[in-house]
RODO-2510 file (C-alpha; in nm, 4 decimals, decimal comma):
residues 422
     n   res          X          Y          Z
     1     x     0,0000     0,0000     0,0000
     2     x     0,3035     0,2278    -0,0306
     3     x     0,1456     0,4176    -0,3214
     4     x    -0,1719     0,4970    -0,1271
     5     x    -0,2309     0,8070     0,0817
     6     x    -0,2625     0,7789     0,4587
     7     x    -0,6455     0,8161     0,4587
     8     x    -0,6663     0,5408     0,1948
     9     x    -0,4465     0,3086     0,4020
    10     x    -0,6467     0,3754     0,7172
    11     x    -0,9744     0,3083     0,5368
    12     x    -0,8461    -0,0140     0,3788
    13     x    -0,7053    -0,1441     0,7072
    14     x    -1,0172    -0,0499     0,9044
    15     x    -1,2436    -0,2275     0,6545
    16     x    -1,0195    -0,5327     0,6529
    17     x    -0,9992    -0,5428     1,0356
    18     x    -1,3748    -0,5051     1,0897
    19     x    -1,4471    -0,7677     0,8246
    20     x    -1,2022    -1,0113     0,9846
    21     x    -1,3499    -0,9452     1,3298
    22     x    -1,7006    -1,0189     1,2006
    23     x    -1,5832    -1,3466     1,0446
    24     x    -1,4163    -1,4537     1,3698
    25     x    -1,7150    -1,3517     1,5821
    26     x    -1,9711    -1,5341     1,3672
    27     x    -1,9168    -1,9086     1,3648
    28     x    -2,1596    -2,0840     1,1300
    29     x    -2,3763    -2,3724     1,2496
    30     x    -2,3095    -2,6452     0,9927
    31     x    -2,4739    -2,9450     1,1488
    32     x    -2,6662    -3,1992     0,9382
    33     x    -2,8186    -3,0859     0,6108
    34     x    -2,7147    -2,7246     0,6764
    35     x    -2,3593    -2,8142     0,5763
    36     x    -2,4644    -2,9180     0,2256
    37     x    -2,6786    -2,6082     0,1814
    38     x    -2,3893    -2,3927     0,3023
    39     x    -2,1496    -2,5577     0,0582
    40     x    -2,3981    -2,5175    -0,2277
    41     x    -2,4395    -2,1456    -0,1550
    42     x    -2,0648    -2,0988    -0,1235
    43     x    -2,0207    -2,2714    -0,4597
    44     x    -2,2867    -2,0511    -0,6163
    45     x    -2,1195    -1,7451    -0,4673
    46     x    -1,7771    -1,8493    -0,5988
    47     x    -1,9091    -1,9171    -0,9501
    48     x    -2,0965    -1,5876    -0,9727
    49     x    -1,7964    -1,4068    -0,8243
    50     x    -1,5769    -1,5442    -1,1033
    51     x    -1,8183    -1,4458    -1,3810
    52     x    -1,7679    -1,0704    -1,3923
    53     x    -1,8827    -0,7721    -1,5941
    54     x    -1,6452    -0,4812    -1,6547
    55     x    -1,7193    -0,1741    -1,4430
    56     x    -1,7120     0,1954    -1,5307
    57     x    -1,3830     0,2524    -1,3489
    58     x    -1,0762     0,0704    -1,4908
    59     x    -1,0052    -0,2384    -1,2814
    60     x    -1,3549    -0,2531    -1,1336
    61     x    -1,6150    -0,5186    -1,2063
    62     x    -1,9704    -0,6238    -1,1201
    63     x    -2,1005    -0,9704    -1,0331
    64     x    -2,4322    -1,1401    -0,9494
    65     x    -2,2937    -1,2910    -0,6279
    66     x    -2,5342    -1,0832    -0,4169
    67     x    -2,8033    -1,3464    -0,4735
    68     x    -2,5979    -1,6142    -0,2930
    69     x    -2,5296    -1,3877     0,0062
    70     x    -2,8962    -1,2994     0,0385
    71     x    -3,0030    -1,6631     0,0002
    72     x    -2,7608    -1,7681     0,2745
    73     x    -2,8741    -1,4845     0,5024
    74     x    -3,2424    -1,5737     0,4897
    75     x    -3,2132    -1,9525     0,4521
    76     x    -2,9397    -2,0114     0,7104
    77     x    -2,8606    -1,6929     0,9015
    78     x    -2,6117    -1,4089     0,9435
    79     x    -2,3015    -1,6171     1,0339
    80     x    -2,3451    -1,8451     0,7352
    81     x    -2,4022    -1,5511     0,4985
    82     x    -2,0849    -1,3806     0,6225
    83     x    -1,8779    -1,6935     0,5635
    84     x    -2,0364    -1,7610     0,2227
    85     x    -1,9268    -1,4111     0,1169
    86     x    -1,5764    -1,4559     0,2585
    87     x    -1,5157    -1,8033     0,1155
    88     x    -1,6650    -1,7181    -0,2247
    89     x    -1,4223    -1,4276    -0,2601
    90     x    -1,1285    -1,6384    -0,1465
    91     x    -1,2238    -1,9092    -0,3987
    92     x    -1,2442    -1,6517    -0,6806
    93     x    -0,9076    -1,5075    -0,5700
    94     x    -0,7441    -1,8506    -0,5751
    95     x    -0,8994    -1,9217    -0,9143
    96     x    -0,7305    -1,6049    -1,0481
    97     x    -0,3980    -1,7348    -0,9079
    98     x    -0,3675    -1,4435    -0,6700
    99     x    -0,3482    -1,1734    -0,9379
   100     x    -0,5323    -0,9387    -0,7037
   101     x    -0,3222    -0,8162    -0,4067
   102     x    -0,4121    -0,9748    -0,0740
   103     x    -0,5117    -0,6476     0,0912
   104     x    -0,7589    -0,5844    -0,1941
   105     x    -0,9096    -0,9275    -0,1282
   106     x    -0,9387    -0,8360     0,2400
   107     x    -1,1084    -0,5089     0,1562
   108     x    -1,3520    -0,6791    -0,0824
   109     x    -1,4484    -0,9270     0,1899
   110     x    -1,4903    -0,6491     0,4447
   111     x    -1,7024    -0,4464     0,2016
   112     x    -1,9402    -0,7443     0,1849
   113     x    -1,9526    -0,8837     0,5379
   114     x    -2,0022    -0,5418     0,6992
   115     x    -2,3123    -0,4677     0,4833
   116     x    -2,4377    -0,8241     0,5458
   117     x    -2,4156    -0,7690     0,9224
   118     x    -2,5902    -0,4315     0,8870
   119     x    -2,8619    -0,5875     0,6681
   120     x    -2,9188    -0,8581     0,9302
   121     x    -2,9637    -0,5915     1,1984
   122     x    -3,2121    -0,4011     0,9786
   123     x    -3,4065    -0,7187     0,9063
   124     x    -3,4240    -0,8183     1,2732
   125     x    -3,5292    -0,4687     1,3787
   126     x    -3,8163    -0,4524     1,1258
   127     x    -3,9460    -0,8078     1,1680
   128     x    -3,8891    -0,8340     1,5434
   129     x    -3,8255    -1,2069     1,5057
   130     x    -4,1456    -1,2822     1,3083
   131     x    -3,9608    -1,4361     1,0123
   132     x    -4,0032    -1,4058     0,6377
   133     x    -4,3827    -1,4315     0,6215
   134     x    -4,6469    -1,1604     0,6223
   135     x    -4,6131    -0,7855     0,5740
   136     x    -4,3389    -0,7622     0,8361
   137     x    -4,1315    -1,0178     0,6469
   138     x    -4,1625    -0,8284     0,3196
   139     x    -4,0758    -0,4988     0,4871
   140     x    -3,7833    -0,6651     0,6635
   141     x    -3,6449    -0,8028     0,3366
   142     x    -3,6806    -0,4604     0,1736
   143     x    -3,5064    -0,2880     0,4663
   144     x    -3,2260    -0,5431     0,4641
   145     x    -3,1826    -0,5139     0,0868
   146     x    -3,1672    -0,1340     0,0876
   147     x    -2,9223    -0,1384     0,3794
   148     x    -2,6936    -0,3934     0,2158
   149     x    -2,6909    -0,2338    -0,1302
   150     x    -2,6418     0,1270    -0,0184
   151     x    -2,3707     0,0437     0,2356
   152     x    -2,1853    -0,1873    -0,0045
   153     x    -2,1886     0,0694    -0,2844
   154     x    -2,0899     0,3459    -0,0427
   155     x    -1,7891     0,1517     0,0860
   156     x    -1,6650     0,0715    -0,2647
   157     x    -1,7323     0,4255    -0,3835
   158     x    -1,5251     0,5683    -0,0979
   159     x    -1,2185     0,3603    -0,1919
   160     x    -1,2455     0,4800    -0,5536
   161     x    -1,2696     0,8359    -0,4222
   162     x    -0,9711     0,8055    -0,1869
   163     x    -0,7398     0,5955    -0,4025
   164     x    -0,8225     0,7257    -0,7513
   165     x    -1,0024     1,0554    -0,7004
   166     x    -1,3121     0,9167    -0,8743
   167     x    -1,6375     1,0690    -0,7572
   168     x    -1,9459     0,8568    -0,6892
   169     x    -2,0764     0,9721    -1,0266
   170     x    -1,7573     0,8755    -1,2122
   171     x    -1,7330     0,5373    -1,0417
   172     x    -2,0999     0,4648    -1,1133
   173     x    -2,1547     0,3250    -0,7648
   174     x    -2,4865     0,5033    -0,7274
   175     x    -2,6078     0,4599    -1,0824
   176     x    -2,9762     0,3754    -1,1013
   177     x    -2,9260     0,0576    -1,3060
   178     x    -2,6647    -0,0918    -1,0733
   179     x    -2,8544    -0,0085    -0,7549
   180     x    -3,1713    -0,1594    -0,8987
   181     x    -2,9874    -0,4692    -1,0227
   182     x    -2,8254    -0,5368    -0,6831
   183     x    -3,1534    -0,4809    -0,4995
   184     x    -3,3248    -0,7190    -0,7427
   185     x    -3,0603    -0,9857    -0,6832
   186     x    -3,0960    -0,9437    -0,3076
   187     x    -3,4727    -0,9901    -0,3414
   188     x    -3,4144    -1,3002    -0,5576
   189     x    -3,2027    -1,4500    -0,2808
   190     x    -3,4787    -1,3849    -0,0289
   191     x    -3,7345    -1,5398    -0,2659
   192     x    -3,5080    -1,8425    -0,2972
   193     x    -3,5028    -1,8763     0,0811
   194     x    -3,8824    -1,8708     0,0883
   195     x    -3,8983    -2,1362    -0,1834
   196     x    -3,6448    -2,3448     0,0111
   197     x    -3,8750    -2,3552     0,3116
   198     x    -4,1634    -2,4773     0,0957
   199     x    -3,9852    -2,7026    -0,1555
   200     x    -3,6000    -2,7190    -0,1491
   201     x    -3,5814    -2,8798    -0,4951
   202     x    -3,7561    -2,5782    -0,6497
   203     x    -3,4990    -2,3293    -0,5203
   204     x    -3,3138    -2,3370    -0,8514
   205     x    -3,6132    -2,1588    -1,0073
   206     x    -3,4956    -1,8399    -0,8392
   207     x    -3,1686    -1,8653    -1,0337
   208     x    -3,3200    -1,8752    -1,3816
   209     x    -3,3102    -1,4920    -1,4335
   210     x    -2,9333    -1,4799    -1,3621
   211     x    -2,8469    -1,4469    -1,7313
   212     x    -3,0793    -1,1490    -1,7680
   213     x    -2,9246    -0,9899    -1,4606
   214     x    -2,5757    -1,0224    -1,6050
   215     x    -2,7029    -0,8581    -1,9205
   216     x    -2,8446    -0,5745    -1,7102
   217     x    -2,5091    -0,5265    -1,5369
   218     x    -2,3554    -0,4497    -1,8776
   219     x    -2,5949    -0,1619    -1,9405
   220     x    -2,4003     0,1160    -1,7577
   221     x    -2,0790     0,0326    -1,9434
   222     x    -2,2600     0,0159    -2,2783
   223     x    -2,4238     0,3506    -2,2055
   224     x    -2,0879     0,5051    -2,1158
   225     x    -1,9309     0,3666    -2,4346
   226     x    -2,2087     0,5213    -2,6435
   227     x    -2,1444     0,8571    -2,4736
   228     x    -1,7644     0,8460    -2,4888
   229     x    -1,4970     0,9361    -2,7386
   230     x    -1,3020     0,6168    -2,8077
   231     x    -0,9624     0,7860    -2,8336
   232     x    -0,9615     1,0056    -2,5222
   233     x    -1,2255     0,8511    -2,2969
   234     x    -1,3966     1,1895    -2,2622
   235     x    -1,7598     1,2432    -2,3472
   236     x    -1,8271     1,2774    -2,7190
   237     x    -1,9805     1,5716    -2,9054
   238     x    -2,3248     1,4130    -2,9132
   239     x    -2,3372     1,3736    -2,5356
   240     x    -2,2058     1,7280    -2,4895
   241     x    -2,4813     1,8677    -2,7104
   242     x    -2,7460     1,6777    -2,5136
   243     x    -2,6026     1,7921    -2,1806
   244     x    -2,5818     2,1523    -2,3008
   245     x    -2,9446     2,1491    -2,4135
   246     x    -3,0579     2,0159    -2,0738
   247     x    -2,8548     2,2787    -1,8904
   248     x    -2,9948     2,5537    -2,1115
   249     x    -3,3488     2,4441    -2,0312
   250     x    -3,2652     2,4366    -1,6603
   251     x    -3,1013     2,7794    -1,6832
   252     x    -3,4098     2,9240    -1,8524
   253     x    -3,6296     2,7934    -1,5707
   254     x    -3,4070     2,8833    -1,2783
   255     x    -3,2008     3,1765    -1,4005
   256     x    -2,8819     2,9894    -1,3130
   257     x    -2,5719     3,1036    -1,5067
   258     x    -2,4045     2,8782    -1,7605
   259     x    -2,0694     2,8971    -1,9353
   260     x    -1,9309     2,7073    -2,2338
   261     x    -1,5585     2,6783    -2,3006
   262     x    -1,4122     2,5723    -2,6328
   263     x    -1,0449     2,4726    -2,6366
   264     x    -0,8101     2,3999    -2,9235
   265     x    -0,4582     2,2526    -2,9136
   266     x    -0,1955     2,4772    -3,0702
   267     x     0,0164     2,3382    -3,3535
   268     x    -0,0922     1,9757    -3,3175
   269     x    -0,0242     1,9383    -3,6898
   270     x     0,3439     2,0071    -3,6233
   271     x     0,3567     1,7188    -3,3742
   272     x     0,1833     1,4876    -3,6198
   273     x     0,4228     1,5858    -3,8972
   274     x     0,7383     1,5626    -3,6853
   275     x     0,6601     1,2617    -3,4661
   276     x     0,3718     1,0822    -3,6337
   277     x     0,0000     1,0577    -3,5675
   278     x     0,0486     0,8092    -3,2818
   279     x     0,2414     1,0770    -3,0952
   280     x    -0,0361     1,3242    -3,1709
   281     x    -0,2930     1,0799    -3,0383
   282     x    -0,0848     1,0348    -2,7230
   283     x    -0,0810     1,4090    -2,6671
   284     x    -0,4570     1,4275    -2,7218
   285     x    -0,5102     1,1544    -2,4634
   286     x    -0,2761     1,3215    -2,2149
   287     x    -0,4417     1,6613    -2,2529
   288     x    -0,7842     1,4992    -2,2160
   289     x    -0,6756     1,3506    -1,8837
   290     x    -0,5507     1,6884    -1,7592
   291     x    -0,8773     1,8571    -1,8545
   292     x    -1,0751     1,5825    -1,6817
   293     x    -0,8705     1,6210    -1,3640
   294     x    -0,9146     1,9982    -1,3411
   295     x    -1,2954     2,0238    -1,3580
   296     x    -1,5688     1,9637    -1,1037
   297     x    -1,7862     1,6541    -1,0944
   298     x    -2,0776     1,8609    -1,2231
   299     x    -1,8859     1,9881    -1,5275
   300     x    -1,8824     1,8107    -1,8634
   301     x    -1,5624     1,7729    -2,0668
   302     x    -1,5946     1,6425    -2,4216
   303     x    -1,3830     1,5976    -2,7278
   304     x    -1,5622     1,8026    -2,9870
   305     x    -1,3636     1,6804    -3,2851
   306     x    -1,0032     1,6685    -3,4030
   307     x    -0,7940     1,8673    -3,1543
   308     x    -1,0929     2,0672    -3,0278
   309     x    -1,2483     2,0139    -2,6851
   310     x    -1,5616     2,1531    -2,5221
   311     x    -1,6262     2,2142    -2,1519
   312     x    -1,9642     2,2831    -1,9953
   313     x    -1,9600     2,4727    -1,6653
   314     x    -2,3099     2,4820    -1,5117
   315     x    -2,3719     2,7434    -1,2437
   316     x    -2,0699     2,9555    -1,3413
   317     x    -2,0629     3,2975    -1,5043
   318     x    -1,7865     3,3662    -1,7580
   319     x    -1,6099     3,5856    -1,5006
   320     x    -1,6193     3,3026    -1,2452
   321     x    -1,5020     3,0553    -1,5061
   322     x    -1,1994     3,2553    -1,6221
   323     x    -0,9672     3,1705    -1,3273
   324     x    -1,0527     2,8014    -1,3581
   325     x    -0,9913     2,8022    -1,7329
   326     x    -0,6622     2,9841    -1,6789
   327     x    -0,5632     2,7043    -1,4398
   328     x    -0,6382     2,4504    -1,7138
   329     x    -0,4247     2,6465    -1,9598
   330     x    -0,1326     2,6695    -1,7154
   331     x    -0,1492     2,3000    -1,6255
   332     x    -0,1339     2,2000    -1,9917
   333     x     0,1487     2,4436    -2,0643
   334     x     0,3535     2,3000    -1,7761
   335     x     0,2911     1,9345    -1,8646
   336     x     0,5221     1,7096    -2,0632
   337     x     0,4130     1,4077    -2,2642
   338     x     0,6269     1,1028    -2,3350
   339     x     0,4711     0,9303    -2,6325
   340     x     0,5760     0,6799    -2,8945
   341     x     0,9427     0,6340    -2,9734
   342     x     1,0323     0,9959    -2,9060
   343     x     1,3065     1,0231    -2,6449
   344     x     1,2326     1,3904    -2,5897
   345     x     0,9200     1,4761    -2,3914
   346     x     0,6709     1,6753    -2,5939
   347     x     0,5168     2,0001    -2,4774
   348     x     0,2017     2,1645    -2,6067
   349     x    -0,0119     2,4682    -2,5385
   350     x    -0,3826     2,5276    -2,5732
   351     x    -0,6045     2,8213    -2,6628
   352     x    -0,9367     2,8666    -2,4835
   353     x    -1,2524     3,0583    -2,5653
   354     x    -1,5099     3,1355    -2,2953
   355     x    -1,8716     3,2384    -2,3557
   356     x    -2,1624     3,2664    -2,1147
   357     x    -2,5376     3,2606    -2,1384
   358     x    -2,6315     3,6208    -2,2101
   359     x    -3,0105     3,6051    -2,2328
   360     x    -3,3042     3,3670    -2,1787
   361     x    -3,3822     3,1489    -2,4763
   362     x    -3,0311     3,1611    -2,6193
   363     x    -2,9687     2,8563    -2,8356
   364     x    -2,7002     2,5952    -2,7832
   365     x    -2,5654     2,6616    -3,1322
   366     x    -2,5195     3,0329    -3,0598
   367     x    -2,3465     2,9670    -2,7266
   368     x    -2,1002     2,7206    -2,8806
   369     x    -2,0477     2,9550    -3,1760
   370     x    -1,9613     3,2427    -2,9410
   371     x    -1,7111     3,0299    -2,7492
   372     x    -1,5639     2,9154    -3,0803
   373     x    -1,5205     3,2755    -3,1930
   374     x    -1,3409     3,3464    -2,8655
   375     x    -1,0974     3,0630    -2,9465
   376     x    -1,0310     3,2303    -3,2811
   377     x    -0,9584     3,5568    -3,0983
   378     x    -0,7147     3,3731    -2,8675
   379     x    -0,5387     3,2240    -3,1698
   380     x    -0,5133     3,5636    -3,3397
   381     x    -0,3709     3,7156    -3,0221
   382     x    -0,0809     3,4680    -3,0152
   383     x    -0,2233     3,1361    -2,8884
   384     x    -0,1740     2,9793    -2,5437
   385     x    -0,4209     3,2146    -2,3813
   386     x    -0,7791     3,2430    -2,2598
   387     x    -1,0142     3,4738    -2,4482
   388     x    -1,3534     3,5887    -2,3194
   389     x    -1,6188     3,6300    -2,5845
   390     x    -1,7013     3,9942    -2,6496
   391     x    -1,9682     4,0844    -2,9012
   392     x    -1,7853     4,3850    -3,0455
   393     x    -1,4671     4,1830    -3,1009
   394     x    -1,6623     3,9035    -3,2651
   395     x    -1,8196     4,1517    -3,5072
   396     x    -1,4755     4,2662    -3,6158
   397     x    -1,3525     3,9064    -3,6506
   398     x    -1,6520     3,8041    -3,8577
   399     x    -1,6285     4,1225    -4,0645
   400     x    -1,2656     4,0433    -4,1383
   401     x    -1,3588     3,6916    -4,2372
   402     x    -1,6356     3,8137    -4,4646
   403     x    -1,4099     4,0565    -4,6503
   404     x    -1,1413     3,7926    -4,6985
   405     x    -1,3795     3,5203    -4,8203
   406     x    -1,6819     3,6867    -4,9737
   407     x    -1,8271     3,3686    -5,1180
   408     x    -1,8189     3,1703    -4,7945
   409     x    -2,0527     3,1748    -4,4949
   410     x    -1,9315     3,3404    -4,1736
   411     x    -1,8957     3,0096    -3,9872
   412     x    -1,7048     2,8456    -4,2730
   413     x    -1,4800     3,1544    -4,2882
   414     x    -1,3993     3,1260    -3,9237
   415     x    -1,3250     2,7558    -3,9501
   416     x    -1,0862     2,8053    -4,2422
   417     x    -0,9008     3,0837    -4,0665
   418     x    -0,8845     2,8843    -3,7429
   419     x    -0,7391     2,5907    -3,9376
   420     x    -0,4698     2,8183    -4,0749
   421     x    -0,3758     2,9264    -3,7227
   422     x    -0,3301     2,5754    -3,5832
***
């Protein structure tokens, strides 16, 4: 854990220690037929733990193992459920030949057994010992499921936040689809426990929808892929346009300010010509990461096309946005990029144009156009600077474009001149 910050280490160790303490304190009762049921649930947990779906954050994954933990909790009890979770994770870890570090395994176990213990407390408090049947049983299952899912997702979200700086939104831990899927799997486990009490041989019926659940777990990643630019991992232009339209509608209703920033890499063509397009792509990816790291969770950063990026800053006026955009510019200017076979680190600069919502009912196209004109002004002024859109300056720029290219539209003029400045 030498690469982790002190708060991250403390959190990991605390989770591991509490999880271990719960395992030691809860000894399962495995007499008679309970042993075989326990082994079957552990096997189910191990299998589902090994069949994973890629998560939104690199290195993360989702499984359908929740159903086995819930089934063990309601069919056997809290101690057995805790040990099913622990042993299933150990089995999956051994199956992977220990590729995951041991402390990560310990954290994963703790992030399951702690929510299981909390879910058991919630269930007991709601049902007051009356079991799975009746209204109290249903309410108890619901309370236990909500407790388990929210606490489990919270604990995993916190480690992504501490170790990687990923917000709950970026990690997807509180995405509607994933929360619903985990709660559904928890309810399936409880339904399986009810079926077990009536007819043990029919318990497998509760497992039939597992394939559909795994398909559901893929939905957040598929959605993110449809919204993302494949080269940089940022949002794509289509998603940016949709987000901008929503924010404009919200701004019209609430009067909240809104700022759009367009940004364009300076002289990327020179890098492509001197070092190759792979080097240029590496620079694009590096710059995208810097932009992503310097915005708030509520902001939207997108690759708009080529070497052009777009940033949506809800709730910020252009004057409030300027210092933040200047920070972005300075960070990029100071950065170095080692890409391809080049032994010399590459350096780049970026020009930014800032435009704010100036009146109710302003269109998305006009707002982006204004920010784009501000980029052109920054390029004309020498590049590597931040330019605030000013209507009188834009009139002069467009007038100059019109006189130089009489047969072309104003927007096409601006694009051709901007291309010549890159």
